[in-house]
MDAnalysis code that builds the backbone (N, CA, C; Angstrom):
import MDAnalysis as mda
import numpy as np

u = mda.Universe.empty(327, n_residues=109, atom_resindex=np.repeat(np.arange(109), 3), trajectory=True)
u.add_TopologyAttr("name", ["N", "CA", "C"] * 109)
u.add_TopologyAttr("resid", np.arange(1, 110))
u.add_TopologyAttr("resname", ["MET", "GLU", "THR", "LEU", "LEU", "GLU", "VAL", "SER", "TRP", "ARG", "SER", "GLY", "ASP", "TRP", "HIS", "ARG", "ILE", "PHE", "ASN", "VAL", "PRO", "GLU", "GLY", "GLU", "GLU", "ALA", "ALA", "LEU", "ARG", "LEU", "LEU", "LYS", "GLY", "GLU", "GLY", "GLN", "GLY", "THR", "GLY", "LEU", "GLY", "THR", "ILE", "GLU", "VAL", "GLN", "SER", "PHE", "PRO", "ALA", "ARG", "LEU", "LEU", "GLY", "ALA", "PRO", "ALA", "LEU", "PRO", "GLY", "ILE", "ALA", "SER", "VAL", "THR", "TYR", "HIS", "THR", "ARG", "ASP", "ILE", "ASN", "ALA", "VAL", "LEU", "GLU", "ALA", "ALA", "GLY", "ARG", "VAL", "GLY", "ASP", "VAL", "VAL", "GLU", "GLY", "HIS", "ALA", "GLY", "SER", "PHE", "THR", "LEU", "ILE", "GLY", "ASP", "TRP", "GLY", "GLU", "ARG", "LEU", "VAL", "LEU", "THR", "GLU", "THR", "MET", "CYS"])
u.atoms.positions = np.array([
    [0.828, -1.172, 0.000],
    [0.000, 0.000, 0.000],
    [0.876, 1.241, 0.000],
    [0.448, 2.220, -0.736],
    [1.178, 3.480, -0.828],
    [0.715, 4.431, 0.272],
    [1.676, 5.058, 0.970],
    [1.350, 6.045, 1.986],
    [1.134, 7.392, 1.309],
    [-0.085, 7.938, 1.452],
    [-0.405, 9.240, 0.871],
    [-0.105, 10.372, 1.838],
    [-0.284, 10.109, 3.130],
    [-0.083, 11.127, 4.155],
    [0.296, 10.437, 5.449],
    [1.277, 11.001, 6.157],
    [1.666, 10.474, 7.462],
    [2.074, 11.648, 8.339],
    [1.295, 11.902, 9.391],
    [1.566, 13.019, 10.295],
    [1.366, 12.560, 11.734],
    [2.010, 13.268, 12.669],
    [1.782, 13.000, 14.085],
    [1.886, 14.312, 14.852],
    [1.238, 14.320, 16.028],
    [1.198, 15.515, 16.864],
    [1.446, 15.128, 18.308],
    [1.870, 16.100, 19.101],
    [2.018, 15.910, 20.546],
    [1.151, 16.902, 21.317],
    [0.352, 17.691, 20.579],
    [-0.607, 18.612, 21.196],
    [-1.545, 19.102, 20.101],
    [-2.653, 19.692, 20.502],
    [-3.553, 20.288, 19.519],
    [-4.956, 19.713, 19.544],
    [-5.682, 19.921, 18.439],
    [-7.091, 19.545, 18.356],
    [-7.334, 18.058, 18.570],
    [-6.503, 17.191, 17.975],
    [-6.725, 15.749, 18.147],
    [-6.608, 15.363, 19.619],
    [-5.689, 15.996, 20.317],
    [-5.525, 15.709, 21.735],
    [-6.777, 16.121, 22.509],
    [-7.333, 17.242, 22.169],
    [-8.549, 17.718, 22.827],
    [-9.740, 16.829, 22.468],
    [-9.919, 16.530, 21.186],
    [-11.069, 15.747, 20.716],
    [-11.047, 14.324, 21.262],
    [-9.878, 13.683, 21.251],
    [-9.769, 12.275, 21.634],
    [-9.208, 12.071, 23.051],
    [-9.105, 13.159, 23.819],
    [-8.631, 13.094, 25.209],
    [-7.253, 12.462, 25.346],
    [-6.353, 12.826, 24.448],
    [-4.966, 12.367, 24.531],
    [-4.196, 13.415, 25.338],
    [-3.479, 13.009, 26.388],
    [-2.719, 13.979, 27.183],
    [-1.686, 14.717, 26.331],
    [-1.564, 16.025, 26.579],
    [-0.553, 16.827, 25.888],
    [0.817, 16.182, 26.065],
    [1.607, 16.161, 25.015],
    [2.944, 15.581, 25.048],
    [3.008, 14.141, 24.562],
    [1.849, 13.425, 24.569],
    [1.825, 12.063, 24.040],
    [1.479, 12.103, 22.557],
    [2.008, 11.146, 21.811],
    [1.840, 11.154, 20.363],
    [0.479, 10.619, 19.916],
    [-0.131, 11.349, 18.994],
    [-1.298, 10.888, 18.232],
    [-0.891, 11.007, 16.770],
    [-1.303, 10.046, 15.939],
    [-0.829, 10.035, 14.556],
    [-1.950, 9.660, 13.593],
    [-1.751, 10.018, 12.340],
    [-2.695, 9.719, 11.278],
    [-1.918, 9.309, 10.037],
    [-2.378, 8.222, 9.383],
    [-1.809, 7.800, 8.098],
    [-2.952, 7.558, 7.135],
    [-2.793, 7.983, 5.902],
    [-3.723, 7.663, 4.824],
    [-2.986, 6.762, 3.847],
    [-3.558, 5.581, 3.592],
    [-2.938, 4.582, 2.725],
    [-3.825, 4.337, 1.516],
    [-3.223, 4.155, 0.352],
    [-3.950, 3.874, -0.885],
    [-3.731, 2.427, -1.264],
    [-4.833, 1.707, -1.446],
    [-4.748, 0.323, -1.892],
    [-4.434, 0.255, -3.372],
    [-3.999, -0.902, -3.813],
    [-3.619, -1.064, -5.212],
    [-4.513, -2.030, -5.963],
    [-5.559, -2.555, -5.327],
    [-6.429, -3.519, -5.984],
    [-7.269, -2.887, -7.086],
    [-7.545, -3.632, -8.134],
    [-8.382, -3.139, -9.210],
    [-9.778, -2.865, -8.683],
    [-10.393, -1.796, -9.206],
    [-11.754, -1.468, -8.840],
    [-11.890, -0.748, -7.510],
    [-10.780, -0.325, -6.896],
    [-10.881, 0.364, -5.612],
    [-11.044, 1.867, -5.776],
    [-11.029, 2.356, -6.999],
    [-11.246, 3.783, -7.221],
    [-10.223, 4.632, -6.516],
    [-10.694, 5.713, -5.949],
    [-9.799, 6.625, -5.248],
    [-9.838, 6.394, -3.744],
    [-10.328, 5.253, -3.307],
    [-10.484, 4.959, -1.887],
    [-9.176, 4.921, -1.145],
    [-9.252, 5.317, 0.127],
    [-8.090, 5.264, 0.998],
    [-8.485, 4.596, 2.307],
    [-7.495, 4.173, 3.048],
    [-7.678, 3.641, 4.387],
    [-7.052, 4.644, 5.348],
    [-7.822, 5.062, 6.344],
    [-7.322, 5.992, 7.356],
    [-6.954, 5.206, 8.596],
    [-5.714, 5.377, 9.067],
    [-5.243, 4.703, 10.268],
    [-4.918, 5.765, 11.300],
    [-5.619, 5.722, 12.432],
    [-5.360, 6.642, 13.530],
    [-4.604, 5.895, 14.610],
    [-3.601, 6.528, 15.205],
    [-2.795, 5.897, 16.248],
    [-2.828, 6.738, 17.515],
    [-3.043, 6.060, 18.644],
    [-3.092, 6.706, 19.942],
    [-2.301, 5.861, 20.930],
    [-1.927, 6.427, 22.100],
    [-1.242, 5.626, 23.107],
    [-2.084, 4.400, 23.482],
    [-1.450, 3.235, 23.603],
    [-2.154, 1.967, 23.843],
    [-3.038, 2.013, 25.081],
    [-2.628, 2.699, 26.130],
    [-3.414, 2.709, 27.360],
    [-4.739, 3.461, 27.212],
    [-4.893, 4.244, 26.124],
    [-6.139, 4.975, 25.888],
    [-7.138, 4.171, 25.067],
    [-6.706, 3.044, 24.516],
    [-7.568, 2.249, 23.654],
    [-8.367, 1.243, 24.464],
    [-9.544, 0.905, 23.958],
    [-10.372, -0.111, 24.607],
    [-9.893, -1.505, 24.246],
    [-10.698, -2.481, 24.587],
    [-10.376, -3.870, 24.260],
    [-10.333, -4.039, 22.745],
    [-9.473, -4.910, 22.244],
    [-9.392, -5.127, 20.800],
    [-10.731, -5.604, 20.236],
    [-11.049, -5.132, 19.048],
    [-12.263, -5.564, 18.361],
    [-12.018, -6.922, 17.700],
    [-13.090, -7.584, 17.337],
    [-12.964, -8.818, 16.583],
    [-12.300, -8.526, 15.245],
    [-11.620, -9.489, 14.647],
    [-11.007, -9.262, 13.339],
    [-12.058, -8.879, 12.307],
    [-11.655, -8.084, 11.338],
    [-12.557, -7.706, 10.260],
    [-12.621, -6.206, 10.098],
    [-13.596, -5.773, 9.339],
    [-13.765, -4.351, 9.058],
    [-14.348, -3.667, 10.279],
    [-13.732, -2.587, 10.700],
    [-14.229, -1.836, 11.844],
    [-15.219, -0.765, 11.399],
    [-14.996, -0.184, 10.253],
    [-15.880, 0.864, 9.755],
    [-15.736, 0.962, 8.245],
    [-16.840, 1.167, 7.576],
    [-16.811, 1.333, 6.124],
    [-17.947, 2.267, 5.736],
    [-17.749, 3.053, 4.687],
    [-18.767, 3.988, 4.213],
    [-19.194, 3.612, 2.805],
    [-20.499, 3.572, 2.590],
    [-21.073, 3.310, 1.275],
    [-21.871, 4.531, 0.840],
    [-21.969, 4.749, -0.451],
    [-22.753, 5.851, -1.006],
    [-23.910, 5.284, -1.819],
    [-25.062, 5.967, -1.772],
    [-26.240, 5.537, -2.514],
    [-26.972, 6.755, -3.059],
    [-27.747, 6.548, -4.111],
    [-28.558, 7.634, -4.672],
    [-29.944, 7.685, -4.030],
    [-30.343, 6.641, -3.292],
    [-31.674, 6.596, -2.685],
    [-31.562, 6.144, -1.233],
    [-31.240, 7.074, -0.345],
    [-31.000, 6.745, 1.054],
    [-32.241, 6.166, 1.730],
    [-33.440, 6.603, 1.341],
    [-34.661, 6.101, 1.982],
    [-34.892, 4.623, 1.692],
    [-34.660, 4.201, 0.450],
    [-34.820, 2.789, 0.101],
    [-33.799, 1.933, 0.845],
    [-32.581, 2.414, 0.944],
    [-31.532, 1.664, 1.629],
    [-31.824, 1.600, 3.130],
    [-32.304, 2.690, 3.713],
    [-32.640, 2.711, 5.132],
    [-33.746, 1.701, 5.448],
    [-34.751, 1.640, 4.594],
    [-35.850, 0.688, 4.786],
    [-35.327, -0.753, 4.773],
    [-34.480, -1.075, 3.813],
    [-33.921, -2.428, 3.723],
    [-32.968, -2.712, 4.885],
    [-32.182, -1.730, 5.272],
    [-31.197, -1.930, 6.340],
    [-31.870, -2.253, 7.661],
    [-32.992, -1.626, 7.924],
    [-33.712, -1.881, 9.164],
    [-34.195, -3.315, 9.298],
    [-34.302, -4.014, 8.184],
    [-34.732, -5.419, 8.211],
    [-33.578, -6.377, 8.486],
    [-32.332, -5.920, 8.309],
    [-31.191, -6.828, 8.452],
    [-30.239, -6.471, 9.591],
    [-30.400, -5.307, 10.202],
    [-29.473, -4.910, 11.257],
    [-30.043, -3.807, 12.112],
    [-29.245, -3.339, 13.042],
    [-29.638, -2.261, 13.950],
    [-29.153, -0.927, 13.424],
    [-30.100, -0.056, 13.072],
    [-29.753, 1.305, 12.674],
    [-29.568, 2.092, 13.968],
    [-28.352, 2.594, 14.209],
    [-28.046, 3.223, 15.489],
    [-27.965, 4.747, 15.425],
    [-27.773, 5.297, 14.257],
    [-27.718, 6.747, 14.098],
    [-28.365, 7.098, 12.779],
    [-29.130, 8.162, 12.758],
    [-29.721, 8.621, 11.520],
    [-29.658, 10.130, 11.434],
    [-29.284, 10.620, 10.295],
    [-29.204, 12.053, 10.033],
    [-29.763, 12.291, 8.641],
    [-30.036, 13.537, 8.312],
    [-30.498, 13.849, 6.960],
    [-29.444, 13.391, 5.960],
    [-29.810, 12.453, 5.107],
    [-28.902, 12.002, 4.053],
    [-27.915, 10.920, 4.440],
    [-27.990, 10.399, 5.680],
    [-27.060, 9.328, 6.054],
    [-27.594, 8.579, 7.274],
    [-27.057, 7.376, 7.479],
    [-27.350, 6.621, 8.694],
    [-26.237, 5.618, 8.934],
    [-26.184, 5.088, 10.151],
    [-25.183, 4.100, 10.531],
    [-25.892, 2.822, 10.956],
    [-25.416, 1.708, 10.436],
    [-25.956, 0.382, 10.717],
    [-24.861, -0.425, 11.400],
    [-25.209, -1.190, 12.412],
    [-24.239, -2.075, 13.059],
    [-24.350, -3.449, 12.402],
    [-23.237, -3.964, 11.886],
    [-23.216, -5.251, 11.200],
    [-23.175, -6.433, 12.148],
    [-23.134, -7.607, 11.589],
    [-23.159, -8.853, 12.357],
    [-22.026, -8.987, 13.361],
    [-20.857, -8.420, 13.086],
    [-19.708, -8.545, 13.968],
    [-19.444, -7.263, 14.740],
    [-20.430, -6.353, 14.763],
    [-20.274, -5.098, 15.483],
    [-19.640, -3.989, 14.668],
    [-19.375, -4.246, 13.404],
    [-18.766, -3.218, 12.576],
    [-19.792, -2.121, 12.250],
    [-19.291, -0.914, 12.073],
    [-20.146, 0.225, 11.745],
    [-20.159, 0.411, 10.235],
    [-21.343, 0.411, 9.660],
    [-21.525, 0.618, 8.228],
    [-22.241, 1.948, 8.062],
    [-21.552, 2.932, 7.521],
    [-22.122, 4.261, 7.335],
    [-22.588, 4.370, 5.896],
    [-23.850, 4.726, 5.702],
    [-24.423, 4.883, 4.360],
    [-24.770, 6.348, 4.155],
    [-24.316, 6.901, 3.051],
    [-24.488, 8.318, 2.767],
    [-25.090, 8.505, 1.395],
    [-26.060, 9.398, 1.318],
    [-26.702, 9.689, 0.030],
    [-25.778, 10.581, -0.793],
    [-25.660, 10.272, -2.066],
    [-24.856, 11.081, -2.968],
    [-25.740, 11.615, -4.075],
    [-25.418, 12.766, -4.590],
    [-26.231, 13.386, -5.639],
    [-25.770, 13.019, -7.041],
    [-24.698, 12.266, -7.156],
    [-24.151, 11.896, -8.475],
    [-24.944, 10.814, -9.121],
])
């Protein structure tokens, strides 16, 4: 995978937002996959001090975002197969079988 961006901080907004103590490292990497059909998709990896993290999640996808032209039709179908936990105008979040978060967003394209 190609690294598109790699940055780290020891203070600032990420520390405030994610409750990381000043002076400890928080980092972000954006990686580009090379598989055919992946478009312009990237993988975002956030890094925080280990003691601030919860218990490890089960293996698999932790979060993924899908786009649709008809959010209402997708929301209706999603409610039949999983737990819709958040809903906003034009998007919602569904919890998958393994606890993964599936974010669906309406697109105008």
